N, CA, C and O atoms as a CHARMM CRD file, in Angstrom:
* protein
*
  328
    1    1 UNK  N     68.68500 114.25900  87.53300 PROA 1      0.00000
    2    1 UNK  CA    69.74700 115.13600  87.04700 PROA 1      0.00000
    3    1 UNK  C     70.66200 114.37000  86.08300 PROA 1      0.00000
    4    1 UNK  O     71.02600 114.88200  85.02400 PROA 1      0.00000
    5    2 UNK  N     71.02400 113.15100  86.45700 PROA 2      0.00000
    6    2 UNK  CA    71.94700 112.36400  85.63600 PROA 2      0.00000
    7    2 UNK  C     71.36000 112.05900  84.26500 PROA 2      0.00000
    8    2 UNK  O     72.06200 112.13100  83.25600 PROA 2      0.00000
    9    3 UNK  N     70.07100 111.71900  84.22600 PROA 3      0.00000
   10    3 UNK  CA    69.44600 111.35400  82.95500 PROA 3      0.00000
   11    3 UNK  C     69.59800 112.44200  81.89700 PROA 3      0.00000
   12    3 UNK  O     69.78900 112.15700  80.71500 PROA 3      0.00000
   13    4 UNK  N     69.50900 113.67900  82.34000 PROA 4      0.00000
   14    4 UNK  CA    69.58800 114.82600  81.44200 PROA 4      0.00000
   15    4 UNK  C     70.95800 114.93400  80.75700 PROA 4      0.00000
   16    4 UNK  O     71.05200 115.41400  79.62800 PROA 4      0.00000
   17    5 UNK  N     72.01300 114.48700  81.44200 PROA 5      0.00000
   18    5 UNK  CA    73.38200 114.65900  80.93800 PROA 5      0.00000
   19    5 UNK  C     74.09200 113.35300  80.57500 PROA 5      0.00000
   20    5 UNK  O     75.21900 113.37700  80.08300 PROA 5      0.00000
   21    6 UNK  N     73.44200 112.22500  80.81500 PROA 6      0.00000
   22    6 UNK  CA    74.13500 110.93100  80.69100 PROA 6      0.00000
   23    6 UNK  C     74.77700 110.71400  79.31000 PROA 6      0.00000
   24    6 UNK  O     75.93100 110.29400  79.22600 PROA 6      0.00000
   25    7 UNK  N     74.04300 110.99600  78.24100 PROA 7      0.00000
   26    7 UNK  CA    74.60400 110.78000  76.89700 PROA 7      0.00000
   27    7 UNK  C     75.82400 111.65800  76.64400 PROA 7      0.00000
   28    7 UNK  O     76.81600 111.20400  76.07400 PROA 7      0.00000
   29    8 UNK  N     75.74800 112.91400  77.06800 PROA 8      0.00000
   30    8 UNK  CA    76.89000 113.82900  76.88700 PROA 8      0.00000
   31    8 UNK  C     78.09500 113.35000  77.70000 PROA 8      0.00000
   32    8 UNK  O     79.23100 113.40200  77.23000 PROA 8      0.00000
   33    9 UNK  N     77.83300 112.88500  78.91800 PROA 9      0.00000
   34    9 UNK  CA    78.92300 112.40100  79.77800 PROA 9      0.00000
   35    9 UNK  C     79.57200 111.18000  79.14500 PROA 9      0.00000
   36    9 UNK  O     80.79800 111.08400  79.08900 PROA 9      0.00000
   37   10 UNK  N     78.74800 110.24000  78.66300 PROA 10     0.00000
   38   10 UNK  CA    79.28700 109.02700  78.02700 PROA 10     0.00000
   39   10 UNK  C     80.13500 109.37400  76.80300 PROA 10     0.00000
   40   10 UNK  O     81.19400 108.78100  76.59400 PROA 10     0.00000
   41   11 UNK  N     79.68000 110.32000  76.00400 PROA 11     0.00000
   42   11 UNK  CA    80.45200 110.73400  74.81700 PROA 11     0.00000
   43   11 UNK  C     81.79900 111.31900  75.22900 PROA 11     0.00000
   44   11 UNK  O     82.82200 111.02800  74.61000 PROA 11     0.00000
   45   12 UNK  N     81.79800 112.14500  76.27500 PROA 12     0.00000
   46   12 UNK  CA    83.05400 112.72800  76.75100 PROA 12     0.00000
   47   12 UNK  C     83.98000 111.63700  77.28500 PROA 12     0.00000
   48   12 UNK  O     85.18400 111.66100  77.03000 PROA 12     0.00000
   49   13 UNK  N     83.42000 110.68400  78.02400 PROA 13     0.00000
   50   13 UNK  CA    84.23100 109.58500  78.55100 PROA 13     0.00000
   51   13 UNK  C     84.78600 108.71700  77.42000 PROA 13     0.00000
   52   13 UNK  O     85.90400 108.21100  77.51300 PROA 13     0.00000
   53   14 UNK  N     84.00700 108.54900  76.36100 PROA 14     0.00000
   54   14 UNK  CA    84.46600 107.74100  75.22400 PROA 14     0.00000
   55   14 UNK  C     85.71200 108.32500  74.57200 PROA 14     0.00000
   56   14 UNK  O     86.47200 107.59400  73.93500 PROA 14     0.00000
   57   15 UNK  N     85.93800 109.64000  74.71900 PROA 15     0.00000
   58   15 UNK  CA    87.12700 110.24000  74.12700 PROA 15     0.00000
   59   15 UNK  C     88.39300 109.85200  74.88200 PROA 15     0.00000
   60   15 UNK  O     89.48600 109.90200  74.31800 PROA 15     0.00000
   61   16 UNK  N     88.26100 109.46700  76.14800 PROA 16     0.00000
   62   16 UNK  CA    89.45600 109.11100  76.92500 PROA 16     0.00000
   63   16 UNK  C     89.50300 107.63500  77.29000 PROA 16     0.00000
   64   16 UNK  O     90.52500 107.15600  77.78200 PROA 16     0.00000
   65   17 UNK  N     88.41600 106.90700  77.05900 PROA 17     0.00000
   66   17 UNK  CA    88.39300 105.47400  77.39800 PROA 17     0.00000
   67   17 UNK  C     89.51600 104.67300  76.75000 PROA 17     0.00000
   68   17 UNK  O     90.08500 103.80500  77.41200 PROA 17     0.00000
   69   18 UNK  N     89.86400 104.92000  75.48800 PROA 18     0.00000
   70   18 UNK  CA    90.94900 104.12200  74.89100 PROA 18     0.00000
   71   18 UNK  C     92.25500 104.20100  75.68600 PROA 18     0.00000
   72   18 UNK  O     93.00000 103.22400  75.76200 PROA 18     0.00000
   73   19 UNK  N     92.52700 105.36300  76.27400 PROA 19     0.00000
   74   19 UNK  CA    93.75200 105.52100  77.06600 PROA 19     0.00000
   75   19 UNK  C     93.65500 104.74300  78.37600 PROA 19     0.00000
   76   19 UNK  O     94.62300 104.12200  78.81500 PROA 19     0.00000
   77   20 UNK  N     92.48600 104.78200  78.98900 PROA 20     0.00000
   78   20 UNK  CA    92.28400 104.03100  80.22900 PROA 20     0.00000
   79   20 UNK  C     92.34800 102.53400  79.95700 PROA 20     0.00000
   80   20 UNK  O     92.98500 101.78700  80.70000 PROA 20     0.00000
   81   21 UNK  N     91.68400 102.10100  78.88500 PROA 21     0.00000
   82   21 UNK  CA    91.65500 100.68200  78.54200 PROA 21     0.00000
   83   21 UNK  C     93.03100 100.15800  78.16900 PROA 21     0.00000
   84   21 UNK  O     93.33600  98.99200  78.41700 PROA 21     0.00000
   85   22 UNK  N     93.86900 101.00500  77.57400 PROA 22     0.00000
   86   22 UNK  CA    95.22600 100.59600  77.20900 PROA 22     0.00000
   87   22 UNK  C     96.02700 100.20600  78.44700 PROA 22     0.00000
   88   22 UNK  O     96.94100  99.38500  78.37200 PROA 22     0.00000
   89   23 UNK  N     95.67600 100.80000  79.58400 PROA 23     0.00000
   90   23 UNK  CA    96.34900 100.48000  80.84200 PROA 23     0.00000
   91   23 UNK  C     95.54700  99.50800  81.69700 PROA 23     0.00000
   92   23 UNK  O     95.85900  99.31200  82.87200 PROA 23     0.00000
   93   24 UNK  N     94.52400  98.90000  81.12000 PROA 24     0.00000
   94   24 UNK  CA    93.75200  97.88000  81.83400 PROA 24     0.00000
   95   24 UNK  C     92.66900  98.43100  82.74300 PROA 24     0.00000
   96   24 UNK  O     92.22900  97.74400  83.66400 PROA 24     0.00000
   97   25 UNK  N     92.23200  99.65700  82.50000 PROA 25     0.00000
   98   25 UNK  CA    91.20400 100.24100  83.35500 PROA 25     0.00000
   99   25 UNK  C     90.03200 100.77900  82.56600 PROA 25     0.00000
  100   25 UNK  O     89.97500 100.66700  81.34200 PROA 25     0.00000
  101   26 UNK  N     89.10200 101.36400  83.29200 PROA 26     0.00000
  102   26 UNK  CA    87.95000 102.00700  82.67100 PROA 26     0.00000
  103   26 UNK  C     87.27700 102.87900  83.71400 PROA 26     0.00000
  104   26 UNK  O     87.78200 103.03000  84.82700 PROA 26     0.00000
  105   27 UNK  N     86.13800 103.45200  83.35400 PROA 27     0.00000
  106   27 UNK  CA    85.43200 104.34200  84.26100 PROA 27     0.00000
  107   27 UNK  C     83.92800 104.16700  84.03400 PROA 27     0.00000
  108   27 UNK  O     83.47700 103.99700  82.90100 PROA 27     0.00000
  109   28 UNK  N     83.15700 104.21200  85.13200 PROA 28     0.00000
  110   28 UNK  CA    81.70400 104.09500  85.05600 PROA 28     0.00000
  111   28 UNK  C     81.06400 105.27600  85.76500 PROA 28     0.00000
  112   28 UNK  O     81.56600 105.74500  86.78700 PROA 28     0.00000
  113   29 UNK  N     79.95900 105.75000  85.22000 PROA 29     0.00000
  114   29 UNK  CA    79.20400 106.83100  85.85300 PROA 29     0.00000
  115   29 UNK  C     78.46400 106.27000  87.06500 PROA 29     0.00000
  116   29 UNK  O     77.80400 105.23500  86.97800 PROA 29     0.00000
  117   30 UNK  N     78.58400 106.97100  88.20400 PROA 30     0.00000
  118   30 UNK  CA    77.85000 106.58600  89.39800 PROA 30     0.00000
  119   30 UNK  C     76.65600 107.51100  89.59900 PROA 30     0.00000
  120   30 UNK  O     75.52100 107.04900  89.71700 PROA 30     0.00000
  121   31 UNK  N     76.91100 108.82200  89.63900 PROA 31     0.00000
  122   31 UNK  CA    75.82500 109.76700  89.89600 PROA 31     0.00000
  123   31 UNK  C     76.25400 111.18300  89.52300 PROA 31     0.00000
  124   31 UNK  O     77.44200 111.48100  89.40600 PROA 31     0.00000
  125   32 UNK  N     75.27200 112.03100  89.34300 PROA 32     0.00000
  126   32 UNK  CA    75.49700 113.45800  89.14400 PROA 32     0.00000
  127   32 UNK  C     74.61300 114.17400  90.15500 PROA 32     0.00000
  128   32 UNK  O     73.38600 114.08100  90.10000 PROA 32     0.00000
  129   33 UNK  N     75.24200 114.88600  91.07400 PROA 33     0.00000
  130   33 UNK  CA    74.49600 115.53200  92.15800 PROA 33     0.00000
  131   33 UNK  C     73.76700 116.77500  91.66300 PROA 33     0.00000
  132   33 UNK  O     74.01500 117.26800  90.56300 PROA 33     0.00000
  133   34 UNK  N     72.86200 117.26600  92.50300 PROA 34     0.00000
  134   34 UNK  CA    72.10700 118.48300  92.18800 PROA 34     0.00000
  135   34 UNK  C     73.03600 119.67300  91.98300 PROA 34     0.00000
  136   34 UNK  O     72.73800 120.56800  91.19200 PROA 34     0.00000
  137   35 UNK  N     74.17700 119.68400  92.70700 PROA 35     0.00000
  138   35 UNK  CA    75.12000 120.79800  92.56700 PROA 35     0.00000
  139   35 UNK  C     76.18300 120.53400  91.49300 PROA 35     0.00000
  140   35 UNK  O     77.25000 121.14900  91.50000 PROA 35     0.00000
  141   36 UNK  N     75.87400 119.60300  90.56400 PROA 36     0.00000
  142   36 UNK  CA    76.68100 119.34000  89.36800 PROA 36     0.00000
  143   36 UNK  C     78.08100 118.79100  89.67400 PROA 36     0.00000
  144   36 UNK  O     79.06500 119.18700  89.04800 PROA 36     0.00000
  145   37 UNK  N     78.15200 117.88300  90.63500 PROA 37     0.00000
  146   37 UNK  CA    79.38300 117.14300  90.90700 PROA 37     0.00000
  147   37 UNK  C     79.16700 115.72600  90.37200 PROA 37     0.00000
  148   37 UNK  O     78.26400 115.01500  90.81200 PROA 37     0.00000
  149   38 UNK  N     79.99900 115.33400  89.42700 PROA 38     0.00000
  150   38 UNK  CA    79.89400 114.02100  88.80600 PROA 38     0.00000
  151   38 UNK  C     80.72000 113.01400  89.59600 PROA 38     0.00000
  152   38 UNK  O     81.89900 113.24000  89.86800 PROA 38     0.00000
  153   39 UNK  N     80.08800 111.90100  89.96200 PROA 39     0.00000
  154   39 UNK  CA    80.79400 110.82800  90.66100 PROA 39     0.00000
  155   39 UNK  C     81.00100 109.67200  89.69700 PROA 39     0.00000
  156   39 UNK  O     80.07400 109.21500  89.02900 PROA 39     0.00000
  157   40 UNK  N     82.24500 109.21500  89.64600 PROA 40     0.00000
  158   40 UNK  CA    82.61800 108.11300  88.77000 PROA 40     0.00000
  159   40 UNK  C     83.25500 107.00600  89.57300 PROA 40     0.00000
  160   40 UNK  O     83.82600 107.23900  90.63900 PROA 40     0.00000
  161   41 UNK  N     83.15200 105.79600  89.05200 PROA 41     0.00000
  162   41 UNK  CA    83.87100 104.66200  89.63400 PROA 41     0.00000
  163   41 UNK  C     84.96900 104.26300  88.66500 PROA 41     0.00000
  164   41 UNK  O     84.71200 103.97900  87.49500 PROA 41     0.00000
  165   42 UNK  N     86.18300 104.24600  89.16200 PROA 42     0.00000
  166   42 UNK  CA    87.30700 103.78500  88.35400 PROA 42     0.00000
  167   42 UNK  C     87.35600 102.26800  88.48200 PROA 42     0.00000
  168   42 UNK  O     87.29100 101.73200  89.58800 PROA 42     0.00000
  169   43 UNK  N     87.47000 101.58100  87.35700 PROA 43     0.00000
  170   43 UNK  CA    87.43000 100.11900  87.37100 PROA 43     0.00000
  171   43 UNK  C     88.72500  99.53000  86.82500 PROA 43     0.00000
  172   43 UNK  O     89.54100 100.22300  86.21700 PROA 43     0.00000
  173   44 UNK  N     88.88600  98.24700  87.05700 PROA 44     0.00000
  174   44 UNK  CA    90.08400  97.55600  86.58700 PROA 44     0.00000
  175   44 UNK  C     91.33400  98.10900  87.23600 PROA 44     0.00000
  176   44 UNK  O     91.34200  98.40600  88.43000 PROA 44     0.00000
  177   45 UNK  N     92.39500  98.25000  86.44700 PROA 45     0.00000
  178   45 UNK  CA    93.67100  98.73200  86.96600 PROA 45     0.00000
  179   45 UNK  C     93.57300 100.15400  87.51200 PROA 45     0.00000
  180   45 UNK  O     94.35700 100.53800  88.38100 PROA 45     0.00000
  181   46 UNK  N     92.62200 100.93600  87.01400 PROA 46     0.00000
  182   46 UNK  CA    92.50200 102.32800  87.45100 PROA 46     0.00000
  183   46 UNK  C     92.10500 102.45800  88.92000 PROA 46     0.00000
  184   46 UNK  O     92.43100 103.45900  89.55900 PROA 46     0.00000
  185   47 UNK  N     91.40400 101.45700  89.46500 PROA 47     0.00000
  186   47 UNK  CA    90.91900 101.57500  90.83900 PROA 47     0.00000
  187   47 UNK  C     92.04200 101.53900  91.86900 PROA 47     0.00000
  188   47 UNK  O     91.88400 102.05200  92.97700 PROA 47     0.00000
  189   48 UNK  N     93.17100 100.93900  91.51200 PROA 48     0.00000
  190   48 UNK  CA    94.26600 100.84400  92.47900 PROA 48     0.00000
  191   48 UNK  C     95.56700 101.49800  92.01500 PROA 48     0.00000
  192   48 UNK  O     96.58700 101.40100  92.69700 PROA 48     0.00000
  193   49 UNK  N     95.53600 102.15300  90.87900 PROA 49     0.00000
  194   49 UNK  CA    96.74200 102.78200  90.34100 PROA 49     0.00000
  195   49 UNK  C     97.10500 104.02600  91.14800 PROA 49     0.00000
  196   49 UNK  O     96.23500 104.85400  91.42100 PROA 49     0.00000
  197   50 UNK  N     98.36300 104.17100  91.53000 PROA 50     0.00000
  198   50 UNK  CA    98.77000 105.35900  92.27600 PROA 50     0.00000
  199   50 UNK  C     98.61900 106.65600  91.48400 PROA 50     0.00000
  200   50 UNK  O     98.56800 107.73700  92.07100 PROA 50     0.00000
  201   51 UNK  N     98.55000 106.55700  90.17400 PROA 51     0.00000
  202   51 UNK  CA    98.39600 107.74900  89.33600 PROA 51     0.00000
  203   51 UNK  C     96.93200 108.07600  89.05100 PROA 51     0.00000
  204   51 UNK  O     96.65000 109.03700  88.33400 PROA 51     0.00000
  205   52 UNK  N     96.00000 107.30300  89.59200 PROA 52     0.00000
  206   52 UNK  CA    94.59100 107.47200  89.22600 PROA 52     0.00000
  207   52 UNK  C     94.03400 108.83700  89.60700 PROA 52     0.00000
  208   52 UNK  O     93.18200 109.36700  88.89300 PROA 52     0.00000
  209   53 UNK  N     94.48900 109.42000  90.70900 PROA 53     0.00000
  210   53 UNK  CA    94.00800 110.74500  91.08800 PROA 53     0.00000
  211   53 UNK  C     94.40500 111.76900  90.03700 PROA 53     0.00000
  212   53 UNK  O     93.60800 112.63000  89.66600 PROA 53     0.00000
  213   54 UNK  N     95.63900 111.67100  89.55800 PROA 54     0.00000
  214   54 UNK  CA    96.11200 112.59000  88.52500 PROA 54     0.00000
  215   54 UNK  C     95.36900 112.33700  87.20700 PROA 54     0.00000
  216   54 UNK  O     94.99100 113.28200  86.51400 PROA 54     0.00000
  217   55 UNK  N     95.16500 111.08500  86.87200 PROA 55     0.00000
  218   55 UNK  CA    94.41900 110.73000  85.66100 PROA 55     0.00000
  219   55 UNK  C     93.01600 111.30600  85.72600 PROA 55     0.00000
  220   55 UNK  O     92.50900 111.85600  84.74900 PROA 55     0.00000
  221   56 UNK  N     92.39900 111.17100  86.88600 PROA 56     0.00000
  222   56 UNK  CA    91.03500 111.66600  87.04800 PROA 56     0.00000
  223   56 UNK  C     90.98000 113.17000  86.83800 PROA 56     0.00000
  224   56 UNK  O     90.12400 113.65800  86.10000 PROA 56     0.00000
  225   57 UNK  N     91.86800 113.90400  87.46700 PROA 57     0.00000
  226   57 UNK  CA    91.85000 115.36700  87.37800 PROA 57     0.00000
  227   57 UNK  C     92.30100 115.85900  86.00100 PROA 57     0.00000
  228   57 UNK  O     91.62000 116.67600  85.38200 PROA 57     0.00000
  229   58 UNK  N     93.43000 115.37200  85.52600 PROA 58     0.00000
  230   58 UNK  CA    94.02200 115.90200  84.29900 PROA 58     0.00000
  231   58 UNK  C     93.32000 115.38000  83.04300 PROA 58     0.00000
  232   58 UNK  O     93.18700 116.11000  82.06100 PROA 58     0.00000
  233   59 UNK  N     92.88000 114.14700  83.06700 PROA 59     0.00000
  234   59 UNK  CA    92.28800 113.56300  81.86400 PROA 59     0.00000
  235   59 UNK  C     90.78500 113.55000  81.88000 PROA 59     0.00000
  236   59 UNK  O     90.13800 114.17200  81.03800 PROA 59     0.00000
  237   60 UNK  N     90.22600 112.83900  82.84100 PROA 60     0.00000
  238   60 UNK  CA    88.78500 112.61600  82.88200 PROA 60     0.00000
  239   60 UNK  C     88.03600 113.92200  83.15000 PROA 60     0.00000
  240   60 UNK  O     87.12400 114.27800  82.40400 PROA 60     0.00000
  241   61 UNK  N     88.41400 114.63300  84.20900 PROA 61     0.00000
  242   61 UNK  CA    87.70100 115.86000  84.55300 PROA 61     0.00000
  243   61 UNK  C     87.79700 116.90000  83.43300 PROA 61     0.00000
  244   61 UNK  O     86.82300 117.58500  83.12300 PROA 61     0.00000
  245   62 UNK  N     88.96800 117.00400  82.84100 PROA 62     0.00000
  246   62 UNK  CA    89.15500 117.97100  81.75200 PROA 62     0.00000
  247   62 UNK  C     88.24200 117.65400  80.56600 PROA 62     0.00000
  248   62 UNK  O     87.62300 118.55200  79.99600 PROA 62     0.00000
  249   63 UNK  N     88.16100 116.38000  80.20000 PROA 63     0.00000
  250   63 UNK  CA    87.30600 115.97800  79.07800 PROA 63     0.00000
  251   63 UNK  C     85.83100 116.23300  79.38900 PROA 63     0.00000
  252   63 UNK  O     85.08000 116.69300  78.52900 PROA 63     0.00000
  253   64 UNK  N     85.43000 115.93700  80.60400 PROA 64     0.00000
  254   64 UNK  CA    84.03000 116.13800  81.00800 PROA 64     0.00000
  255   64 UNK  C     83.68200 117.62100  81.01400 PROA 64     0.00000
  256   64 UNK  O     82.65900 118.02400  80.45900 PROA 64     0.00000
  257   65 UNK  N     84.52600 118.43200  81.63800 PROA 65     0.00000
  258   65 UNK  CA    84.23100 119.85900  81.75700 PROA 65     0.00000
  259   65 UNK  C     84.26500 120.57100  80.39800 PROA 65     0.00000
  260   65 UNK  O     83.54000 121.54200  80.18300 PROA 65     0.00000
  261   66 UNK  N     85.09900 120.08700  79.49900 PROA 66     0.00000
  262   66 UNK  CA    85.15200 120.67100  78.16100 PROA 66     0.00000
  263   66 UNK  C     83.83700 120.38200  77.42500 PROA 66     0.00000
  264   66 UNK  O     83.31200 121.24700  76.72300 PROA 66     0.00000
  265   67 UNK  N     83.31300 119.17500  77.58600 PROA 67     0.00000
  266   67 UNK  CA    82.08300 118.78000  76.90400 PROA 67     0.00000
  267   67 UNK  C     80.83600 119.32900  77.59400 PROA 67     0.00000
  268   67 UNK  O     79.85800 119.68000  76.93300 PROA 67     0.00000
  269   68 UNK  N     80.87500 119.39900  78.92400 PROA 68     0.00000
  270   68 UNK  CA    79.71600 119.83200  79.70400 PROA 68     0.00000
  271   68 UNK  C     80.17900 120.82600  80.76600 PROA 68     0.00000
  272   68 UNK  O     80.43400 120.43900  81.90700 PROA 68     0.00000
  273   69 UNK  N     80.29000 122.09600  80.40500 PROA 69     0.00000
  274   69 UNK  CA    80.81200 123.10600  81.33500 PROA 69     0.00000
  275   69 UNK  C     79.99100 123.26600  82.61300 PROA 69     0.00000
  276   69 UNK  O     80.48800 123.78300  83.61300 PROA 69     0.00000
  277   70 UNK  N     78.73700 122.82300  82.57800 PROA 70     0.00000
  278   70 UNK  CA    77.89000 122.93200  83.77100 PROA 70     0.00000
  279   70 UNK  C     78.40800 122.07700  84.93200 PROA 70     0.00000
  280   70 UNK  O     78.15100 122.38500  86.09600 PROA 70     0.00000
  281   71 UNK  N     79.12800 121.01900  84.61500 PROA 71     0.00000
  282   71 UNK  CA    79.67800 120.14500  85.66000 PROA 71     0.00000
  283   71 UNK  C     80.86400 120.86100  86.29900 PROA 71     0.00000
  284   71 UNK  O     81.82100 121.23800  85.62200 PROA 71     0.00000
  285   72 UNK  N     80.78000 121.03900  87.62100 PROA 72     0.00000
  286   72 UNK  CA    81.81600 121.83200  88.29800 PROA 72     0.00000
  287   72 UNK  C     82.97300 120.98600  88.82100 PROA 72     0.00000
  288   72 UNK  O     84.08300 121.48900  88.99200 PROA 72     0.00000
  289   73 UNK  N     82.71500 119.69500  89.07500 PROA 73     0.00000
  290   73 UNK  CA    83.78000 118.85600  89.62200 PROA 73     0.00000
  291   73 UNK  C     83.49800 117.39600  89.29600 PROA 73     0.00000
  292   73 UNK  O     82.34400 116.98900  89.16300 PROA 73     0.00000
  293   74 UNK  N     84.55700 116.62000  89.16900 PROA 74     0.00000
  294   74 UNK  CA    84.46700 115.18500  88.96200 PROA 74     0.00000
  295   74 UNK  C     85.23100 114.52400  90.09000 PROA 74     0.00000
  296   74 UNK  O     86.37600 114.88300  90.36800 PROA 74     0.00000
  297   75 UNK  N     84.59600 113.55300  90.74500 PROA 75     0.00000
  298   75 UNK  CA    85.30200 112.83600  91.80700 PROA 75     0.00000
  299   75 UNK  C     85.07300 111.33800  91.66800 PROA 75     0.00000
  300   75 UNK  O     84.03200 110.89000  91.18900 PROA 75     0.00000
  301   76 UNK  N     86.06400 110.58400  92.09500 PROA 76     0.00000
  302   76 UNK  CA    85.96400 109.12600  92.07100 PROA 76     0.00000
  303   76 UNK  C     85.47700 108.65500  93.43000 PROA 76     0.00000
  304   76 UNK  O     85.87100 109.18700  94.46800 PROA 76     0.00000
  305   77 UNK  N     84.62400 107.66100  93.40500 PROA 77     0.00000
  306   77 UNK  CA    84.07500 107.15700  94.65700 PROA 77     0.00000
  307   77 UNK  C     84.89700 106.00100  95.22800 PROA 77     0.00000
  308   77 UNK  O     84.62000 105.53500  96.33300 PROA 77     0.00000
  309   78 UNK  N     85.89600 105.53600  94.49100 PROA 78     0.00000
  310   78 UNK  CA    86.59000 104.33000  94.93200 PROA 78     0.00000
  311   78 UNK  C     88.11500 104.36600  94.77400 PROA 78     0.00000
  312   78 UNK  O     88.73500 103.31100  94.64300 PROA 78     0.00000
  313   79 UNK  N     88.72000 105.52900  94.78300 PROA 79     0.00000
  314   79 UNK  CA    90.18200 105.57600  94.64900 PROA 79     0.00000
  315   79 UNK  C     90.82100 105.07400  95.94100 PROA 79     0.00000
  316   79 UNK  O     90.53800 105.57000  97.03100 PROA 79     0.00000
  317   80 UNK  N     91.69200 104.07500  95.78600 PROA 80     0.00000
  318   80 UNK  CA    92.44300 103.58200  96.93600 PROA 80     0.00000
  319   80 UNK  C     93.71100 104.42100  97.06100 PROA 80     0.00000
  320   80 UNK  O     94.45500 104.59300  96.09600 PROA 80     0.00000
  321   81 UNK  N     93.94000 104.93200  98.24600 PROA 81     0.00000
  322   81 UNK  CA    95.14400 105.74100  98.45900 PROA 81     0.00000
  323   81 UNK  C     96.32600 104.80300  98.63500 PROA 81     0.00000
  324   81 UNK  O     96.33000 103.94400  99.51600 PROA 81     0.00000
  325   82 UNK  N     97.32600 104.98200  97.78400 PROA 82     0.00000
  326   82 UNK  CA    98.48800 104.08100  97.81700 PROA 82     0.00000
  327   82 UNK  C     99.44300 104.48400  98.93200 PROA 82     0.00000
  328   82 UNK  O    100.47900 103.84600  99.11800 PROA 82     0.00000
């Protein structure tokens, strides 16, 4: 499933990566489930930032869903709850 969408997902992530990198973080694709839930790993400063949940929903998920409407949800596999 992931192979089919990987390039589109990377392009969508590239639109928001500069903002994540400016704050010392980034994001990596982990998996895309059969039911179209994208799992990402937040890296660097993003993995422990208290705002990462909001960043994921408002920034990352919005960019992904705009580029690939088939994806119904984006979740992080490693957000530490502050």
